[in-house]
C-alpha positions as CSV (number, residue, x, y, z in Angstrom):
1,M,2.6,1.8,18.9
2,L,5.8,3.4,17.6
3,F,8.4,2.0,15.2
4,N,10.9,1.8,18.0
5,S,8.6,0.2,20.6
6,Y,9.1,-3.4,21.8
7,G,5.5,-4.2,20.8
8,F,6.2,-3.2,17.2
9,I,9.7,-4.8,16.9
10,F,9.0,-8.1,18.7
11,V,5.3,-8.7,18.0
12,F,3.8,-6.7,15.2
13,L,6.7,-6.7,12.7
14,P,7.5,-10.4,12.9
15,I,3.9,-11.5,12.6
16,V,3.3,-9.2,9.6
17,F,6.6,-10.3,7.9
18,F,5.8,-13.9,8.4
19,I,2.2,-13.7,7.1
20,Y,3.2,-11.5,4.1
21,F,6.0,-13.7,2.9
22,F,4.1,-16.9,3.6
23,L,1.3,-15.6,1.4
24,N,3.8,-14.6,-1.3
25,Y,5.4,-18.1,-1.1
26,K,1.9,-19.6,-1.6
27,K,1.5,-17.4,-4.8
28,Q,-1.3,-15.4,-3.2
29,T,0.1,-12.0,-4.2
30,K,-3.1,-10.1,-4.3
31,I,-4.1,-11.4,-0.8
32,S,-0.6,-10.6,0.5
33,K,-0.8,-7.0,-0.8
34,A,-4.3,-6.6,0.8
35,F,-3.0,-8.0,4.1
36,L,-0.1,-5.5,4.0
37,A,-2.5,-2.6,3.4
38,I,-4.8,-3.8,6.3
39,A,-1.8,-4.2,8.6
40,S,-0.6,-0.7,7.7
41,I,-4.0,0.7,8.4
42,F,-4.1,-1.2,11.7
43,F,-0.6,0.1,12.7
44,Y,-1.4,3.8,11.9
45,S,-4.8,3.6,13.7
46,W,-3.3,1.9,16.7
47,W,-1.7,5.2,17.8
48,N,-4.8,7.4,17.4
49,I,-8.0,6.2,15.7
50,I,-8.8,9.8,14.8
51,Y,-6.2,9.6,12.0
52,L,-7.8,6.6,10.4
53,P,-10.0,8.6,8.0
54,L,-7.0,10.7,6.9
55,I,-4.9,7.6,6.0
56,L,-7.9,6.0,4.2
57,V,-8.5,9.1,2.1
58,S,-4.8,9.4,1.4
59,M,-4.6,5.7,0.3
60,I,-7.7,5.9,-1.9
61,F,-6.5,9.2,-3.5
62,N,-3.1,7.8,-4.2
63,Y,-4.5,4.6,-5.7
64,K,-6.8,6.5,-8.0
65,L,-4.1,8.9,-9.1
66,G,-1.7,6.0,-9.7
67,N,-4.3,4.3,-11.9
68,I,-4.8,7.5,-13.9
69,L,-1.1,8.0,-14.4
70,A,-0.6,4.4,-15.4
71,K,-3.1,4.6,-18.3
72,P,-1.3,4.5,-21.7
73,V,-1.2,7.7,-23.7
74,K,-3.1,7.7,-27.0
75,S,-1.0,8.9,-29.9
76,G,-2.2,10.3,-33.2
77,G,-2.9,13.9,-32.5
78,G,0.6,15.3,-32.8
79,R,2.8,16.2,-35.7
80,K,5.2,13.8,-37.3
81,A,8.9,14.4,-36.9
82,Q,10.6,15.4,-40.1
83,N,14.1,14.3,-41.0
């Protein structure tokens, strides 16, 4: 399935949009994010299932790296600024 195919534009995209925004409307944000991730995995693996491990490894790596970068930095080891 390609982005410009009729199957994507008229079937996949409207269904995913509807379900995603419906879940957000019902205040199920965690479920809607999980659904969007699963729909993305389905879309990328539809073309060629061989690339599924690549996208999964990429998603897990980016998630872990994002969590590491989002941790607050502990202060206390540096010098104080002098006026």
